[in-house]
C-alpha positions in Angstrom: -66.8 4.0 64.8 -65.4 3.2 68.2 -64.2 -0.3 67.5 -61.4 -1.2 69.8 -61.0 2.5 70.8 -61.2 3.4 74.6 -64.8 4.5 75.4 -65.3 8.2 75.7 -67.8 7.6 78.5 -68.1 4.7 80.9 -70.8 4.1 83.4 -69.3 1.5 85.8 -71.9 0.9 88.5 -75.6 1.3 88.8 -77.6 3.4 86.5 -80.9 5.3 86.6 -83.1 2.3 86.7 -84.4 3.0 90.2 -85.1 6.0 92.5 -82.0 7.5 94.0 -82.9 6.3 97.6 -82.9 2.7 96.3 -79.7 3.2 94.3 -78.0 4.5 97.5 -78.8 1.2 99.3 -76.9 -0.7 96.7 -73.3 -1.7 97.4 -72.1 0.2 94.4 -73.2 3.6 93.4 -73.2 4.9 89.9 -69.7 5.8 88.6 -69.5 7.8 85.4 -66.1 8.3 83.8 -65.7 10.7 80.9 -62.6 10.9 78.7 -62.9 14.6 77.9 -59.7 14.8 75.8 -60.8 11.7 73.9 -64.3 12.9 73.1 -62.9 16.3 72.1 -60.5 14.8 69.6 -62.4 11.8 68.3 -66.0 13.0 68.8 -65.9 15.5 65.9 -64.9 12.7 63.5 -67.9 10.6 64.6 -70.1 13.7 64.2 -68.8 14.4 60.7 -68.9 10.7 59.6 -72.5 10.5 60.9 -73.5 13.6 58.8 -71.8 12.2 55.7 -73.2 8.8 56.1 -76.8 10.1 56.7 -76.5 12.3 53.6 -75.1 9.4 51.4 -77.8 7.0 52.5 -80.6 9.5 51.9 -79.2 10.8 48.6 -79.2 14.4 49.9 -76.6 17.1 50.3 -76.3 19.7 53.1 -77.8 22.2 50.8 -81.0 20.0 50.8 -81.3 20.1 54.6 -83.5 22.7 56.2 -82.8 21.7 59.8 -80.1 19.5 61.3 -81.2 18.5 64.8 -78.4 17.6 67.2 -78.1 16.4 70.8 -77.0 18.6 73.7 -75.0 21.3 72.0 -72.6 19.0 70.1 -72.7 21.4 67.3 -71.1 24.1 69.4 -68.8 21.7 71.2 -67.4 20.3 67.9 -67.6 23.5 65.8 -63.9 24.3 66.0 -63.0 20.8 64.9 -65.2 20.4 61.8 -62.5 21.1 59.3 -60.0 18.7 60.9 -62.7 16.0 61.0 -63.3 16.3 57.3 -66.1 18.8 56.8 -65.3 21.3 54.1 -65.6 25.1 54.6 -68.7 25.4 52.4 -70.4 22.5 54.2 -69.5 24.1 57.5 -71.3 27.3 56.4 -74.3 25.3 55.2 -74.5 23.3 58.4 -74.2 26.3 60.6 -77.4 27.8 59.1 -79.5 24.7 59.8 -78.4 23.5 63.3 -81.2 23.0 65.8 -80.3 22.2 69.4 -81.4 23.5 72.8 -78.8 22.6 75.5 -78.9 26.1 77.0 -82.7 25.9 77.4 -83.0 22.3 78.8 -79.6 21.2 80.0 -78.0 17.8 79.4 -81.0 15.4 78.8 -79.2 12.3 77.5 -81.3 10.1 75.3 -84.1 12.7 75.1 -81.8 15.4 73.6 -82.7 14.9 70.0 -86.5 14.6 70.4 -86.5 17.6 72.7 -84.5 19.7 70.3 -86.8 18.6 67.4 -89.8 19.7 69.5 -88.2 23.0 70.3 -87.3 23.6 66.7 -90.9 22.9 65.7 -92.4 25.1 68.4 -90.1 28.0 67.5 -91.0 27.8 63.8 -87.5 26.7 62.7 -88.9 23.4 61.4 -92.0 23.8 59.2 -94.1 21.6 57.0 -92.2 20.6 53.9 -88.8 21.0 55.6 -86.2 18.3 55.1 -84.8 17.4 58.5 -81.7 15.5 59.5 -81.8 14.0 63.0 -78.4 12.9 64.3 -77.6 11.3 67.7 -74.1 10.6 68.9 -73.1 8.4 71.8 -69.7 8.8 73.4 -69.7 5.5 75.3 -68.6 3.7 72.1 -68.5 6.5 69.6 -71.7 5.5 67.8 -74.1 7.6 65.8 -77.6 7.0 64.5 -79.9 9.2 62.5 -82.5 9.7 59.9 -83.8 12.2 57.4 -87.4 13.0 57.0 -89.8 15.5 55.5 -91.6 17.4 58.3 -95.4 17.4 57.9 -96.8 18.7 61.2 -98.3 22.2 61.0 -96.8 25.0 63.1 -98.3 24.8 66.6 -101.5 26.8 66.9 -102.3 26.6 63.2 
């Protein structure tokens, strides 16, 4: 969805491809720039578009979803903007009952956020065999999203 839009996040130099000591010996250290106002205003649109797109592609509605697994607290971050971004009031209520995320437990984990939240939801019993699960990842560097829907089959841990 980003197209020619200014990135919400830009990592200019370096990365996390090497240990910190090795990165510090480089001429240019990692430089992360985050457009907080941009992600706050445009990010919810990406989030809502991602949900609509995933539901359209899977032939499901929010009422069919038992668990919606999101990265790093995006649900809370965007919650006040759902309506402006195009999510109806009834859909907001349905979504609120199904959100699975764990930012407060694990912190910002980047690419691992969705799998970690999925695992936590399963371990806590919020995701059970037969549940329809929507996984949605959002990337602020170019306002991209990716996701999938699946039927959960793994038994509750310890069973």
